[in-house]
C-alpha positions in Angstrom: 110.1 113.7 109.8 109.6 113.8 106.1 110.2 116.8 103.8 107.7 119.2 102.6 108.1 120.2 99.0 106.6 123.2 97.3 106.6 122.6 93.5 104.4 124.3 90.6 103.6 122.0 87.9 102.3 123.2 84.6 101.0 120.6 82.2 100.0 121.3 78.5 98.7 119.1 75.8 97.6 120.0 72.1 94.1 118.8 71.1 93.7 118.0 67.4 90.6 117.9 65.3 90.6 114.4 65.5 90.6 114.0 69.3 87.9 114.1 71.9 88.9 116.9 74.4 87.8 114.9 77.4 89.7 112.0 76.7 93.1 114.2 76.5 91.7 115.7 79.9 91.6 112.1 81.1 95.0 111.2 80.0 96.3 114.3 81.9 94.2 113.1 85.0 95.4 109.4 84.6 99.1 110.6 85.5 98.2 113.8 87.5 94.9 113.2 89.3 94.9 116.5 91.3 95.6 118.6 88.3 93.1 121.4 87.4 92.6 121.2 83.7 91.4 124.1 81.7 90.4 124.4 77.9 92.3 126.8 75.9 92.8 127.5 72.0 93.4 124.3 70.6 95.1 122.7 73.9 94.5 122.1 77.4 96.4 123.5 80.3 96.6 122.2 83.5 98.3 122.9 87.0 99.0 121.0 90.1 101.5 120.9 92.9 102.6 117.4 93.4 103.9 114.5 91.4 103.0 111.8 93.8 100.8 109.6 91.5 103.7 110.0 88.7 106.0 108.7 91.4 104.0 105.8 92.2 103.6 104.9 88.6 107.5 105.1 88.0 107.8 102.8 91.0 105.0 100.2 89.9 106.5 100.2 86.4 110.0 100.2 87.5 111.4 102.8 85.4 113.1 105.1 88.0 116.7 105.1 86.4 114.8 106.3 83.1 112.6 109.0 84.9 115.9 110.3 86.7 117.8 110.5 83.4 115.1 112.4 81.7 114.6 114.8 84.8 118.0 115.4 85.5 118.8 115.6 81.7 116.4 118.8 81.2 117.3 120.2 84.7 117.9 124.0 84.6 118.3 126.0 87.9 115.1 125.0 89.6 113.0 123.7 86.8 112.9 120.4 84.9 110.7 119.4 82.2 109.6 116.1 80.3 107.2 115.0 77.5 104.9 111.9 77.9 102.8 110.1 75.1 99.1 110.9 75.4 97.9 107.3 74.5 100.1 105.5 77.3 98.9 108.2 79.5 95.4 107.5 79.0 96.0 104.0 80.2 97.8 105.1 83.1 101.1 104.3 81.9 104.4 106.5 82.0 105.9 106.6 78.5 108.5 109.2 78.2 108.4 110.6 74.7 111.8 111.1 73.3 112.9 111.7 69.7 110.4 112.6 66.9 107.3 114.0 68.0 104.2 111.7 68.2 101.5 112.3 65.5 99.0 113.2 68.4 101.3 115.3 70.1 102.8 115.0 73.7 101.8 115.9 77.2 104.2 118.6 78.3 105.1 118.9 81.8 107.2 121.7 83.3 108.1 121.2 87.0 109.5 124.3 88.9 110.7 123.6 92.5 110.6 126.1 94.9 111.6 124.4 98.2 113.9 122.7 99.0 115.6 122.3 95.7 115.2 120.6 92.3 117.5 117.6 93.0 116.2 116.9 96.1 112.6 116.7 94.8 113.9 114.6 91.7 115.3 112.0 94.5 112.1 112.3 96.0 110.0 111.3 92.9 112.2 109.0 91.3 114.7 107.9 93.9 118.3 106.4 93.0 118.2 102.7 92.6 120.9 99.8 93.3 120.1 96.6 91.6 117.0 98.0 90.3 115.7 98.9 93.9 115.3 102.0 95.2 117.8 103.2 97.8 116.7 104.8 101.0 117.6 108.6 100.6 117.0 109.1 104.4 113.8 110.9 104.2 
């Protein structure tokens, strides 16, 4: 039996004068295809309730350990957050933004896990690995 997760994902991304708003929206949708994107003043906001496609990308790119480090590094209670590079996202590639901000700004993602708990959800999205291969966590 698989676990049902209840999560609220908020995505924000600045849109600069040199950028095309639709391209920034496309970058968000490449990583979060179920997101509902809305235009705000100088930024895009989106909401979704799953990270399944992100999880597929993490598996495909074989960066589960990196993702776990980023997710657990920002974990506070039932919430974790991370930033992604816009240009990479537009190419459907996950590239975590760390250090100095990118000149185009980043896609900021905040995940609040309602059920069961944040640690279990992180294990679902980016499972622990051994020798670079995901370990079956018994889901």
